C-alpha angles and dihedrals in degrees: 000000000000118000133191092274090056090050093052090057087065094058095086114176090206089058096054102039114136134175088221129077116249124228123228090252091054094048090052091047090049092050091049090051092053091048087053096048108136125242105354117202129203118263112275121240130205102225116043114166134028101224090174095060113014125066123245108233107177148140133218122243093219124181095024109099096007114047123229119183093216094054094049108018091166089070091057100032097107090064097045091111102037092037087202091130112055105147143014093276093056090038093058092037093054097042097040125229099285098050092036090052093048093051096041094049087057092048094047090050095049113027093071124020142167088273088063094053091050092049090051092052091045089054089061100258122138104192141044125201110214118196118213133178126233086239090070093055110030108010119199127226111255094026114122093215121123130223136221099094095111095062089058091041086056088058091048092057091056091044088056089048090054093048093046093243128142121224134220111196112212126200097218102176132036130194109276091019119271093221112011093241122136088241090068088066097257125054116215136050126016106245101158111121088040119114115331095338096113094051090043087055092050087053091054090049094050090050091051093048094046093048093057103030088109094056101059087129085074107013100064100161142030119200110215097212137346118237105337100196098239096196092056096045143062100260092198087057087048090055092047089051090050091051092051095041089052091055089046095055096041090049087060092051134341088216094076122096111218120221125196127187121236092238090234092295093143092190097082090199087078087079096044108132094015093117087069096182091320114145125225096009118160130187120218124207129182122213123196124155098196114069099088134051090245093055097046087049094060118111117242091257089050091054088053096048091049090051093048089049092062093059098080090043091056091047091053093057117108098212126061106273130193127184092232095187134028138136145210090234119113090181137047091231099123112118111267092354088135093043137301110305093008125124132220133271090219094067096029096249093117114088116276094006133117133216118280102160146330119291091205112140092003100074096062136349135060140308088253091063096053115111118258091251093051090051093050091046093048092047092051093047094048091052093049092052093048088051091049101041094049090062085091134010100330144246154278118215118219109253143009094201145357133187095233114348105105099184090059102039108103096183089054093041089055094048089049095052097245096113109059120254113222095030094237098053117111136200091174103039124184097022090137095043 
C-alpha cells in the first residue's frame, strides 16, 4: 500500500526543473499527473537486513523457475512410463521451444503468486530463497531451455517488497551441471568446470546481479551456486569460482550479501578463513537426514538428536551461516524425490535398499492424511531444527509448497499445525537442551 508520504517521495524537484515559468494551470496539471502516477513503489534503501543481529527465517520457492519432478509431478506425468523426460532439459528438448514456453509460462504465472508471498509473511517469515537457472540469465546456443522467467521474477521482487520480505536469489543450475542432480536442470554427469562452463556461470551471475542491483532494499543476498558436488569437482577451482563470483556480485552493488554453498564439506572448518577480508559473506549448508540407508533407518528421537547436535557447530562458525535447505521429512517417501520413476529407501523400493517402514500417507497426499505418529514426529523434528539452526544466522525451509509431498509442504504443514505458529511456540520444548 502506498500512502501520502510515499507519494511525496515522487515529487522530486530535480525531475521537474524547467527554465520557463509555469502557469497556475500548468502547475495544477502537473500535480494531477503526479497524483495519477501508476504503480508507485516505496523508496528503496541501501541496507535492508541485519545479518549480524537478526535471524533469517525463510522458505524456498522450489519448483518454480527450476523444475523438479517430485515437487510438481503433474508436469511430468505423461512421461511416467517411458521415463524419457526427467528434468527441465529433457522436458524442453522433448516439447520444443514453442510448446515448452507455452506450458512453462502458465506454470511460472500460477505456481507462486502474490498471495503466496503474503501468506509467507503472515506466517512470520522474513525471507524467501528463489532458485533460478543459468539458462534464464545467460542462455547458451544449442540448449533447449526456454526463457521468460525473469519477467515473472521481476514481479516476484515487487511482491516481496509489498509483503515486507527479503529475497535471496540462488543460482540453482550451472552450465554442464554442478552436481548431476535433476534440480540443476540436467540429470546425469557433472560437467561443470569443463570447457567454458565456469566463465559462462560467472556471466550468468553478473547478469543476475546487474538486473537487481537497484533492488537491494529487497534482494539482500545472491547465492553464487547451489550444491556444487565437492567430491566430483576440483575444490580449489570451486574456491576460485567463489572468489570471482563474489567480485562479480559486489561490483554490481556493495549492498548485496554473497552466499556460497559448503560444497557438501560437512566439516565447516574446511572453509575457515575463506572470508579473507570479504564483507557480507554467508555460508549455506543443506541438512537432510534421508538420503542414505543409515539416515532413513534412524528413529524419530535420533533424527532430533542429530539436528540438535548441529546447533553448536553452526554457532562456532566464523562466517554468517544459514541452513539454506531442510525439511520436516524423516523419510525419502515423497513420490519421485529420488528421481522420476525411482522408489524410496525407506520402503525398500529404491535400488540396493532394504525395507525400514511403510510409505503409506507419506508418498503422496496431504498433511491431514498423515498418521498421528507421523504428525507428532514431524512437529517434534521441525521444532528441534528451528532451535538448532537459530543458534547462528538462521534458515530457509525446503519448500513452500508441493503438489503431493506432505512432509515437505510448508504451507500445508502450517495449516495442519505441524509447523509452529507463531514460530517460537513449542509443543516439544527443550529438545536441544
